[in-house]
C-alpha positions in Angstrom: -24.4 4.9 24.1 -22.4 2.5 26.3 -23.7 -0.5 24.3 -22.7 1.2 21.1 -19.2 1.8 22.4 -18.8 -1.8 23.4 -20.1 -3.0 20.0 -17.5 -0.8 18.3 -14.8 -2.0 20.7 -15.7 -5.6 20.1 -15.7 -5.1 16.3 -12.2 -3.5 16.6 -10.9 -6.4 18.7 -12.2 -9.0 16.2 -10.7 -7.0 13.3 -7.4 -6.8 15.1 -7.4 -10.5 15.9 -8.0 -11.3 12.2 -5.1 -9.0 11.2 -2.8 -10.7 13.8 -3.9 -14.1 12.7 -3.2 -13.2 9.1 0.2 -11.7 9.9 1.3 -14.7 12.1 0.0 -17.3 9.6 2.5 -19.4 7.8 2.4 -21.2 4.4 1.7 -24.9 4.7 4.6 -27.1 3.9 4.0 -30.4 2.1 6.9 -32.7 1.5 7.0 -34.6 -1.8 8.9 -37.4 -3.3 10.1 -37.6 -7.0 9.4 -41.0 -8.5 11.1 -40.6 -11.8 9.8 -37.2 -12.7 6.5 -37.6 -11.0 5.6 -35.5 -7.9 4.1 -37.8 -5.2 2.7 -36.5 -1.9 0.9 -38.1 1.0 -2.8 -37.4 1.2 -6.0 -38.7 2.9 -9.4 -39.0 1.2 -12.4 -40.2 3.2 -10.0 -41.6 5.8 -7.9 -43.6 3.4 -4.2 -42.6 3.3 -1.9 -43.1 0.4 0.4 -41.8 -2.4 -1.1 -39.2 -4.6 0.3 -37.5 -7.7 0.3 -33.6 -7.7 -1.0 -32.7 -11.1 -2.0 -29.3 -12.5 -2.8 -31.1 -15.7 -5.7 -32.9 -14.1 -9.0 -30.8 -13.9 -10.2 -32.5 -10.7 -9.4 -35.2 -8.1 -9.1 -38.7 -9.7 -9.1 -41.7 -7.4 -7.8 -45.3 -8.0 -10.7 -47.8 -8.2 -8.4 -50.3 -6.4 -8.9 -48.4 -3.2 -12.1 -46.4 -3.6 -15.5 -47.4 -4.7 -17.6 -45.0 -6.8 -21.0 -45.2 -8.3 -22.1 -44.9 -11.9 -24.3 -41.8 -12.4 -26.3 -42.3 -15.6 -26.8 -38.6 -16.3 -23.1 -37.8 -15.7 -21.3 -39.6 -18.4 -17.8 -38.5 -17.6 -14.4 -39.9 -18.5 -10.8 -39.2 -17.7 -8.5 -38.4 -20.7 -4.8 -39.1 -20.7 -1.9 -37.6 -22.6 -2.7 -39.7 -25.7 -6.4 -38.6 -25.6 -7.4 -42.1 -24.5 -10.6 -42.0 -22.4 -11.4 -44.1 -19.3 -14.9 -44.2 -18.0 -15.3 -42.8 -14.5 -17.5 -43.5 -11.6 -18.3 -40.8 -9.0 -17.4 -40.6 -5.3 -18.5 -37.9 -2.8 -15.5 -36.5 -0.9 -16.5 -36.1 2.7 -13.0 -35.2 3.9 -9.6 -34.7 2.3 -6.2 -33.3 3.3 -2.7 -33.2 1.7 -0.3 -34.1 4.4 -2.6 -32.5 7.0 -3.5 -29.5 4.8 -7.4 -29.5 4.4 -8.4 -29.0 0.8 -11.6 -28.6 -1.1 -13.3 -31.0 -3.5 -16.9 -32.1 -3.2 -16.7 -35.1 -5.7 -14.0 -37.2 -7.3 -13.8 -39.4 -10.4 -12.9 -43.0 -9.8 -11.0 -44.9 -12.6 -8.6 -47.8 -12.9 -5.1 -46.5 -12.2 -3.4 -50.0 -11.9 -1.4 -49.5 -15.1 0.0 -46.3 -13.7 1.0 -48.1 -10.5 2.8 -50.7 -12.6 4.7 -48.0 -14.4 5.7 -46.1 -11.2 6.4 -49.3 -9.2 4.5 -47.9 -6.1 0.8 -47.8 -5.0 -0.9 -44.8 -6.4 -4.2 -43.9 -4.6 -5.1 -41.0 -6.8 -4.3 -37.8 -8.6 -4.7 -34.4 -7.0 -5.9 -31.9 -9.6 -6.9 -28.2 -10.2 -10.0 -28.0 -8.1 -8.1 -29.1 -5.0 -5.6 -26.3 -4.9 -6.7 -23.5 -7.3 -7.7 -21.3 -4.3 -4.1 -21.2 -3.0 -0.7 -20.1 -4.4 1.5 -23.2 -4.8 5.3 -22.9 -4.7 7.4 -25.9 -5.8 10.9 -26.3 -4.4 12.6 -29.3 -6.0 15.9 -28.7 -4.2 14.2 -29.2 -0.8 11.5 -31.5 -2.3 8.6 -29.7 -0.8 5.6 -27.6 -1.9 4.4 -24.5 0.0 0.7 -23.6 -0.1 -0.2 -20.0 0.6 -3.8 -19.0 1.4 -4.8 -16.0 -0.8 -7.6 -13.4 -0.9 -9.9 -12.8 -3.9 -7.2 -10.9 -5.7 -4.7 -13.6 -5.2 -2.7 -11.7 -2.6 -1.0 -13.9 -0.1 -2.5 -13.9 3.4 0.8 -14.9 5.0 4.5 -14.5 4.6 7.6 -16.7 4.0 11.0 -15.6 5.2 12.8 -18.4 3.2 12.4 -17.0 -0.3 13.1 -13.8 -2.2 11.0 -12.8 -5.3 13.0 -12.4 -8.4 10.6 -12.4 -11.4 7.2 -13.2 -12.7 5.4 -14.3 -15.8 1.9 -13.6 -16.9 -0.4 -16.6 -16.8 -3.5 -17.3 -18.9 -5.9 -20.2 -18.5 -6.7 -22.7 -21.2 -9.5 -24.7 -19.6 -8.0 -25.8 -16.2 -4.4 -25.5 -17.5 -2.3 -22.6 -16.4 -0.4 -21.4 -19.5 2.5 -19.1 -20.3 3.4 -17.6 -23.7 6.4 -18.7 -25.7 7.8 -17.8 -29.1 9.2 -20.2 -31.6 10.3 -19.2 -35.1 8.3 -16.0 -34.8 5.1 -17.8 -33.8 3.4 -17.3 -30.4 2.8 -20.5 -28.5 0.6 -21.4 -25.5 2.5 -23.8 -23.3 0.6 -25.4 -20.4 2.3 -25.8 -17.0 1.8 -29.5 -16.0 3.2 -30.7 -12.7 2.1 -34.2 -13.7 4.1 -34.3 -17.0 7.4 -36.1 -16.8 8.7 -34.4 -19.9 8.4 -31.2 -21.8 6.2 -31.6 -24.9 5.8 -29.7 -28.2 3.0 -30.1 -30.7 4.4 -32.0 -33.6 2.5 -29.8 -36.2 4.7 -26.9 -35.2 7.8 -28.6 -36.6 6.4 -29.2 -40.0 9.1 -28.2 -42.5 11.2 -27.0 -39.5 13.1 -30.1 -38.5 16.3 -28.2 -38.9 15.4 -26.4 -35.7 15.6 -29.6 -33.6 18.6 -31.8 -32.8 17.1 -35.2 -32.2 18.5 -37.3 -29.4 16.6 -40.5 -28.7 13.0 -41.6 -28.8 10.9 -41.7 -25.6 8.2 -44.3 -24.8 5.2 -42.4 -23.5 2.6 -44.5 -21.6 -1.0 -43.6 -21.1 -3.5 -44.2 -18.3 -4.4 -47.6 -19.9 -0.7 -48.5 -20.3 -0.9 -48.0 -24.0 2.5 -47.0 -25.4 3.6 -44.6 -28.1 7.1 -44.0 -29.2 7.7 -40.2 -29.6 10.8 -38.5 -30.9 12.7 -36.3 -28.5 15.3 -33.6 -29.1 16.6 -30.1 -28.4 14.5 -27.3 -29.8 16.5 -24.3 -30.8 15.7 -20.7 -29.9 12.6 -21.2 -27.8 11.7 -18.0 -25.9 9.5 -18.5 -22.8 7.9 -15.3 -21.6 10.4 -12.5 -21.5 13.3 -14.8 -20.7 16.3 -15.2 -23.1 16.1 -17.6 -25.9 17.5 -21.0 -25.1 17.6 -24.5 -26.4 15.3 -26.9 -24.6 14.8 -30.6 -24.7 11.3 -31.6 -25.6 9.3 -34.6 -26.7 7.5 -34.2 -30.1 3.9 -35.4 -30.0 0.5 -34.8 -31.5 -1.7 -33.0 -28.9 -4.9 -32.9 -31.0 -6.7 -35.6 -29.1 -5.8 -34.1 -25.7 -6.9 -30.7 -26.8 -10.1 -32.0 -28.2 -11.1 -34.1 -25.2 -10.3 -31.5 -22.6 -11.4 -28.5 -24.7 -7.9 -27.0 -24.6 -5.7 -25.0 -27.0 -2.2 -26.1 -26.1 0.8 -25.8 -28.4 2.9 -27.7 -25.9 3.5 -28.7 -22.2 6.1 -27.6 -19.8 6.5 -30.4 -17.3 8.7 -31.3 -14.3 12.1 -30.9 -16.2 11.1 -27.2 -16.8 9.8 -26.7 -13.2 13.0 -28.1 -11.7 15.0 -25.2 -13.2 13.6 -22.6 -10.9 11.4 -22.3 -7.7 8.1 -21.4 -9.4 4.8 -20.5 -7.7 1.5 -20.8 -9.5 -1.2 -18.3 -8.5 -4.5 -18.9 -10.3 -6.2 -15.8 -8.9 -3.6 -13.2 -9.8 -2.9 -15.1 -13.1 0.9 -15.0 -12.4 3.7 -17.5 -12.1 6.2 -16.1 -9.6 9.9 -17.0 -9.6 11.6 -17.2 -6.2 15.0 -18.0 -4.8 16.4 -18.9 -1.4 16.8 -15.9 0.8 17.1 -16.9 4.4 16.0 -14.0 6.7 14.3 -12.1 3.8 10.6 -11.4 4.1 8.9 -12.1 0.8 5.5 -10.7 1.1 2.9 -8.7 -0.9 5.1 -5.6 -0.9 7.7 -7.3 -2.9 5.1 -8.4 -5.4 4.0 -4.8 -5.9 7.6 -3.5 -6.2 8.4 -6.1 -8.9 5.3 -5.3 -10.9 6.0 -1.5 -10.6 9.6 -2.0 -11.8 8.5 -4.1 -14.8 5.9 -1.4 -15.7 8.5 1.3 -15.6 10.8 -0.8 -17.8 8.1 -1.2 -20.4 7.5 2.5 -20.5 11.2 3.2 -21.1 11.1 0.9 -24.1 
């Protein structure tokens, strides 16, 4: 009887410790630098420190062959595809340890390719590209005003396991996955679009096919030279798209690059009608939560606790509003 009591007491103490640890936990802050419109963080892979691009458009960790040696695996004939659909053959590397500015992250293997052309374009050493498999277990909030990302650990439902007193929740958008891409729905000229959220894209992009016979809906500005992973260059028109509605937000004009996404969609088995890159992400403080399939919108709110209760209140209010309509 006494042993049973102590076992129950021990179980209660351990449970209480877990609750306290969860309550006291804080999101992990990772500073970043904007090089042009590219998000660059400091990370360490297998003991090698360097500059890494934070890229939701990359399905996995990609390393620069200038700094990492990989091996060719005959039965794993993989390649890395860039924006133009150009493929670069990849070698493989076992990731024994990795962290993003001290934050331990998962990732058992990485693809190794030549990123020297990317380094030339950016003008800085680029050791690799951090992709989907490295952060999809966490909620990632991007704050471009403060130039940092916050990573929140989550449970299986995507609920945060810690709080932040620096932000107040204001809105959310439903998120659907297309391959590894988090996507939100948009409407253009009565047609529903699937737009991928790409933290590695320096511009917003719209599938050129959507503008067939609708060039009156775009005010062209100037062309943009878009470079791929092999430094190949393509000149793409750029302009302001009229009346593009993203999620339930009001219609607004948005500057986008017009490009053919067929090769990208084919190589990565995607179904994207466009890409929302860093120019879009800069407009708000957005958090991507892969598990809850939501994109949350936050704003500065010093002293306000933004936790799971706020998320539930927001969804309840949105549900009530839908019923009224």
